[in-house]
C-alpha positions in Angstrom: 0.0 0.0 0.0 1.3 3.4 -1.0 2.2 5.7 2.0 0.4 9.0 1.9 2.7 12.0 1.9 2.4 14.2 5.0 1.3 17.7 4.1 2.5 20.7 6.1 -0.3 23.2 6.4 2.1 26.1 6.4 3.7 25.0 3.1 0.8 24.3 0.6 2.0 24.2 -3.0 0.6 26.7 -5.5 -2.3 25.1 -7.1 -3.5 23.4 -4.1 -7.3 23.6 -3.9 -8.9 24.5 -0.6 -12.7 24.7 -0.6 -13.7 26.8 -3.7 -10.2 28.4 -3.8 -6.9 27.7 -5.3 -3.6 28.6 -3.5 -1.4 31.2 -5.4 1.2 32.0 -2.9 2.1 32.0 0.9 1.9 35.4 2.4 2.1 35.3 6.2 2.0 33.0 9.2 0.9 33.5 12.9 0.8 31.3 15.9 -2.2 29.3 14.8 -2.8 30.0 11.2 -1.0 30.6 7.8 -2.4 33.1 5.1 -2.2 32.5 1.4 -3.1 34.5 -1.5 -5.9 32.6 -3.3 -7.9 32.7 -6.4 -11.5 31.4 -7.0 -11.4 28.0 -8.8 -12.3 28.6 -12.5 -11.1 32.2 -12.4 -14.7 33.6 -12.3 -16.5 35.5 -9.8 -14.7 37.6 -7.1 -11.0 38.6 -7.4 -8.1 37.5 -5.2 -8.7 36.6 -1.6 -6.9 35.8 1.6 -7.1 32.1 2.5 -6.4 31.5 6.2 -5.7 27.9 7.1 -5.2 26.4 10.5 -1.6 25.2 11.4 -3.2 22.4 13.6 -5.8 19.9 12.6 -9.3 20.2 14.1 -8.3 23.5 15.7 -11.5 24.9 17.3 -10.0 28.5 17.6 -11.3 29.3 14.1 -14.9 28.9 15.2 -14.7 32.2 17.0 -13.1 34.1 14.1 -15.7 32.8 11.7 -18.6 33.7 13.8 -17.4 37.1 14.6 -16.6 38.0 11.0 -20.0 36.5 9.9 -21.7 39.0 12.2 -19.9 42.1 10.6 -20.6 43.8 7.4 -18.4 46.9 7.4 -16.1 48.7 4.9 -13.3 48.8 7.5 -13.6 45.1 8.3 -12.5 42.3 5.7 -15.7 40.5 4.3 -15.9 36.8 5.0 -16.4 34.8 1.8 -16.3 31.3 2.9 -15.3 29.0 5.7 -15.0 25.3 6.2 -12.6 22.4 6.7 -9.7 21.1 4.2 -8.8 17.5 4.3 -5.2 16.7 3.7 -4.1 13.7 1.7 -3.4 11.7 4.9 -7.0 12.4 6.1 -6.5 15.2 8.7 -9.0 18.1 8.6 -7.9 21.6 8.9 -10.4 24.6 9.4 -10.0 27.5 7.1 -11.7 30.8 6.2 -11.5 33.0 3.2 -11.7 36.8 3.3 -11.6 39.5 0.8 -8.0 40.4 0.0 -6.7 43.9 1.2 -4.1 45.3 -1.0 -2.3 47.4 1.7 0.6 47.9 4.1 0.7 47.8 7.9 -0.5 51.2 9.4 3.0 52.4 10.7 4.7 51.6 7.5 2.1 53.6 5.5 2.6 56.6 7.9 6.3 56.6 7.2 5.8 56.5 3.4 3.4 59.3 3.3 4.8 61.9 5.7 1.9 61.8 8.0 -0.2 64.9 8.8 -2.7 65.4 11.7 -5.6 65.2 9.2 -4.3 62.0 7.8 -3.9 60.5 11.2 -7.5 61.6 12.2 -8.9 60.0 9.0 -7.0 56.7 9.6 -7.9 56.6 13.3 -11.6 57.3 12.7 -11.7 54.3 10.3 -10.3 52.0 12.9 -12.6 53.3 15.5 -15.5 52.7 13.2 -14.5 48.9 12.8 -14.2 48.6 16.6 -17.6 50.3 17.1 -19.2 47.9 14.6 -17.6 45.0 16.4 -18.8 46.1 19.8 -22.3 46.6 18.4 -22.5 42.9 17.6 -21.4 42.2 21.2 -17.8 41.4 20.2 -14.4 42.4 21.1 -11.2 42.4 18.8 -8.7 42.1 21.7 -5.5 42.5 19.6 -5.8 46.1 18.2 -2.3 47.2 17.0 -0.6 48.6 14.1 0.3 45.4 12.6 -3.4 44.4 12.4 -4.3 47.4 10.4 -3.8 47.5 6.7 -3.9 50.8 4.7 -4.3 51.0 1.0 -2.5 53.4 -1.2 -5.5 55.6 -1.2 -5.6 55.7 2.5 -8.3 53.2 3.3 -7.8 51.3 6.6 -9.0 47.9 7.4 -8.9 46.3 10.8 -7.5 42.8 10.3 -6.9 39.5 12.2 -9.9 38.7 14.4 -8.3 35.5 15.5 -8.0 36.7 19.0 -11.6 38.1 18.9 -14.5 37.0 21.0 -18.1 37.7 21.5 -20.7 37.4 24.2 -21.8 33.8 24.8 -18.7 32.2 23.1 -17.5 29.1 24.8 -14.4 29.1 26.7 -11.6 27.6 24.7 -8.6 28.1 26.9 -7.4 29.3 30.4 -4.6 31.5 29.3 -2.1 32.6 31.9 -2.0 36.1 30.5 -4.5 38.5 29.0 -5.1 38.1 25.3 -3.4 40.3 22.8 0.0 42.1 22.6 1.4 43.3 26.0 2.5 46.7 24.7 -1.2 47.4 24.2 -2.6 46.0 27.3 -5.0 48.3 29.3 -4.0 49.2 32.9 -6.7 46.8 34.2 -5.2 44.0 32.1 -1.7 44.8 33.5 -3.0 44.9 37.0 -4.9 41.7 36.6 -1.6 39.9 35.4 0.3 41.4 38.3 -2.3 40.1 40.7 -3.3 36.8 39.2 -0.7 36.0 36.5 0.7 33.0 38.6 -2.7 31.2 38.8 -3.4 28.8 36.1 -7.1 29.1 36.6 -7.2 32.8 36.5 -8.7 34.2 33.3 -8.9 37.9 32.3 -12.0 39.0 30.2 -11.1 41.9 27.9 -13.9 44.2 27.1 -14.6 47.1 24.7 -12.8 49.5 27.0 -9.6 47.4 26.5 -10.0 47.8 22.8 -10.4 51.6 23.1 -7.3 51.8 25.2 -5.3 49.7 22.6 -6.6 52.1 19.9 -5.0 55.0 22.1 -1.7 53.2 22.1 -2.0 52.7 18.4 -2.7 56.4 18.0 0.2 57.4 20.3 2.5 55.2 18.4 1.2 56.5 15.0 1.9 60.2 15.7 5.0 60.0 17.7 6.8 56.9 16.1 7.3 55.6 19.7 5.3 53.4 22.1 4.1 55.0 25.3 5.4 53.7 28.7 3.5 50.9 30.2 0.5 52.1 32.5 2.0 50.2 35.3 5.7 49.9 36.3 6.7 47.0 38.6 9.3 47.7 41.1 12.2 45.3 41.4 11.9 45.3 45.3 8.5 44.8 47.0 6.7 43.9 43.9 4.2 46.8 44.2 3.2 48.5 40.8 3.3 52.3 40.5 2.0 54.6 38.1 4.1 55.6 35.1 5.2 59.3 34.6 2.0 60.9 33.1 4.2 63.5 31.3 5.2 61.0 28.9 1.6 60.8 27.5 1.7 64.0 25.9 2.4 63.5 22.3 2.1 67.2 21.5 5.2 67.9 23.5 7.1 65.3 21.3 5.8 66.0 17.8 4.0 68.8 16.0 0.6 67.0 16.2 -2.6 69.1 16.6 -3.4 69.5 20.3 -7.1 68.4 19.8 -5.9 65.0 18.4 -3.4 64.8 21.3 -6.3 65.3 23.9 -8.3 62.5 22.4 -5.2 60.2 22.5 -4.8 61.0 26.2 -8.4 60.3 26.8 -8.4 56.9 25.0 -5.4 56.1 27.3 -7.1 57.1 30.5 -6.2 55.0 33.4 -9.9 54.7 34.3 -11.9 52.7 31.7 -15.0 54.9 32.3 -13.1 58.0 31.1 -12.1 56.6 27.7 -15.4 56.6 26.1 -17.1 54.0 24.1 -15.7 53.3 20.4 -18.8 55.0 18.9 -18.1 58.1 21.0 -14.5 58.1 19.8 -15.8 58.0 16.3 -17.8 61.0 16.7 -15.2 62.9 18.5 -12.5 62.1 15.9 -15.0 63.0 13.1 -15.8 66.3 14.8 -12.1 67.2 15.4 -11.3 66.3 11.7 -14.2 68.4 10.4 -13.2 71.4 12.5 -9.5 71.1 12.0 -8.0 74.2 10.3 -5.2 74.5 7.7 -2.5 73.6 10.4 -3.9 70.0 10.4 -2.3 69.6 6.9 1.2 70.1 8.3 3.5 67.2 8.5 3.8 65.6 11.9 7.5 66.2 12.8 9.7 66.0 15.9 9.3 69.1 17.9 12.2 71.4 18.9 12.7 71.6 22.6 12.2 75.3 22.8 9.2 75.4 20.3 6.0 76.6 22.0 3.4 73.9 22.6 -0.3 74.5 21.8 -2.2 72.8 24.6 -5.7 71.5 24.7 -6.7 69.9 28.0 -9.0 67.1 28.4 -11.9 67.4 30.9 -11.2 66.9 34.6 -7.6 68.2 34.6 -6.9 67.2 38.2 -3.5 65.4 38.4 -3.7 62.1 36.5 -1.4 60.4 39.1 -3.9 61.3 42.0 -6.9 60.0 40.2 -5.1 56.7 38.9 -3.6 56.1 42.4 -7.0 56.2 44.1 -8.5 53.8 41.4 -5.6 51.5 41.7 -5.7 51.3 45.6 -9.4 50.8 45.4 -9.0 48.0 42.7 -6.4 46.3 44.7 -8.5 46.4 47.9 -11.7 45.5 46.4 -10.4 42.9 44.1 -8.5 41.1 47.0 -11.6 41.1 49.1 -13.9 40.2 46.3 -12.1 36.9 45.5 -12.3 34.4 48.4 -9.9 31.6 48.2 -6.3 30.6 49.0 -3.8 33.4 49.1 -2.3 34.3 45.8 0.9 32.1 45.0 2.1 29.1 43.0 -0.3 26.3 43.0 -3.1 28.2 44.7 -6.6 27.4 43.5 -7.6 31.0 42.9 -9.6 32.4 40.1 -10.8 35.9 39.7 -14.6 35.7 39.0 -15.2 36.6 35.2 -17.8 39.1 36.3 -15.3 41.0 38.3 -12.7 40.8 35.6 -15.2 42.0 33.1 -16.4 44.8 35.2 -12.7 46.1 35.7 -12.5 46.4 31.9 -15.3 49.0 31.9 -17.3 47.0 29.2 -20.4 49.4 29.3 -18.8 52.5 30.4 -18.4 55.6 28.2 -18.2 59.4 28.1 -20.0 61.9 25.9 -17.5 64.7 26.5 -14.8 63.6 24.2 -15.4 65.9 21.3 -16.1 69.0 23.5 -12.8 68.2 25.4 -10.8 68.0 22.2 -12.3 71.1 20.6 -11.8 73.7 23.4 -9.3 76.0 22.1 -6.6 77.4 24.6 -7.5 80.9 25.7 -11.3 80.5 25.4 -13.5 81.4 28.2 -14.2 78.1 30.2 -11.4 76.3 28.0 -11.0 73.7 30.9 -14.1 71.6 30.5 -15.5 70.0 33.5 -16.0 66.2 33.0 -19.5 64.9 33.3 -19.3 61.4 34.7 -20.9 58.9 32.3 -24.3 57.6 33.3 -25.9 57.8 36.7 -24.8 55.9 39.7 -26.3 52.4 39.9 -28.6 52.1 43.0 -28.1 49.1 45.3 -29.8 46.0 43.9 -32.9 44.6 45.6 -31.4 41.2 45.6 -27.9 39.6 45.3 -26.4 39.1 41.8 -25.9 35.5 40.4 -22.8 34.0 42.0 -22.6 36.7 44.7 -21.4 35.7 48.3 -24.4 35.3 50.7 -24.3 35.9 54.4 -22.6 35.3 56.7 -20.2 37.8 55.4 -16.6 38.0 56.4 -14.9 41.2 57.8 -14.6 43.8 56.4 -17.5 42.8 54.2 -21.0 44.1 54.9 -24.4 42.6 54.3 -26.8 44.6 52.2 -30.1 43.2 51.0 -29.0 39.6 51.3 -25.7 39.9 49.8 -22.1 40.5 51.0 -20.5 43.8 49.6 -17.2 45.6 50.0 -17.3 49.4 50.8 -14.9 51.5 48.7 -13.1 53.9 50.9 -12.7 57.5 49.9 -15.3 57.0 47.2 -18.6 58.8 47.3 -21.6 59.0 44.8 -21.7 59.2 41.8 -19.9 55.8 42.1 -19.3 55.2 38.3 -20.0 52.0 36.4 -18.1 49.5 38.4 -19.8 49.9 41.8 -23.2 50.5 43.4 -24.5 53.3 45.6 -25.9 52.7 49.0 -26.5 55.3 51.9 -24.2 57.8 50.3 -21.4 55.2 49.9 -20.0 53.0 47.0 -19.7 49.2 47.2 -18.5 46.3 45.1 -20.3 42.9 45.2 -18.3 40.0 46.6 -18.5 36.8 44.5 -17.8 33.3 45.1 -14.7 32.0 43.1 -15.6 29.6 40.3 -14.0 26.2 40.1 -11.4 25.7 37.4 -12.9 24.6 34.0 -12.2 20.9 33.7 -12.9 20.9 30.0 -10.1 19.4 28.0 -10.8 21.5 24.9 -7.9 23.5 23.7 
């Protein structure tokens, strides 16, 4: 009997047929998939396409990407053309999906080629923000927003690519990753804090939300206009292991390059330490559109390194209290509340501790937003009332009449308190309005205490 030749999914020969498509050439490879340029069998119908094939047989990771792309119909998201499984000569099955081909280059490379201006940056960023807004509208999150995952055509059309790390509400859990999903340089402060507190626990799992995508968009924007990455939101000390706030002055792109101050203000807002201050993606879209519409002739100037003595035109975001004070208070509250809200063994190697998914999700500010983005960006220096006062998003959530699903029931352990049949943690130095991550009761702010879930025993990858 003739022995079948083993086929490497990452090295398909030109002419190999996968579904209704024929491989033309290999173009890129990631951790779980390889991308080929493909053409339709018979040469009729649509033009070239991107064929993404799993590197491992029967890899279920492709389910999420196919489902998320099937929900999206947006000009800044690649259109899903086909999906299925390809059977190799030896009988193994490999999932695949086919998307429309985007003839473009990565975002940062495009910017270098075209001598980027503030107006061009605004137009690129609003397109990425629109793609995120569409993703969030269908209850999805991208989870890996970065420059390499944005392709820009020669005409300046931006497309958000690679939804392989994406997820959506109701998707089944495939893995228990030890670290947050995505690229560490783009992690939000809450993701970094989670990694600091629970990174050593195999059962801990961080659930990125829309606020994480918006923060990553802010990092992308900062890198786009300055050519450098911002410092991480948290800095780990070598001694003591306690994180501290990075120097907030490094988050002023207008002091490094000649970018328009209105755009710089929006970048700072997207990179706010508190999720509720970043705004939802749809609000970021409106703010970017508004700034682009009102930008004057100066926005057509090329973004260039700023001379040290050159005067800087400033536009402050709302709530100009020192960022370090605001973030430090949030960090202390998160560390205290999170430690009390997760009952179990003390953090350490081998401990069976899992941060409740709901707590992790709430820390990412999934439903939080702000409507003051555009107003903050467009306040010109020197105008009367140029320092806008931030309006907290939404209204404080009143105390629930009954416990949440999975919430700890009495008897409550100190310093927890019993309120309406559930155990709660009081947030010290916090007063109403409490924001989207806590509840109001008797002029105080409280976090619910949840019972830790048991580790998932599923053997699915």
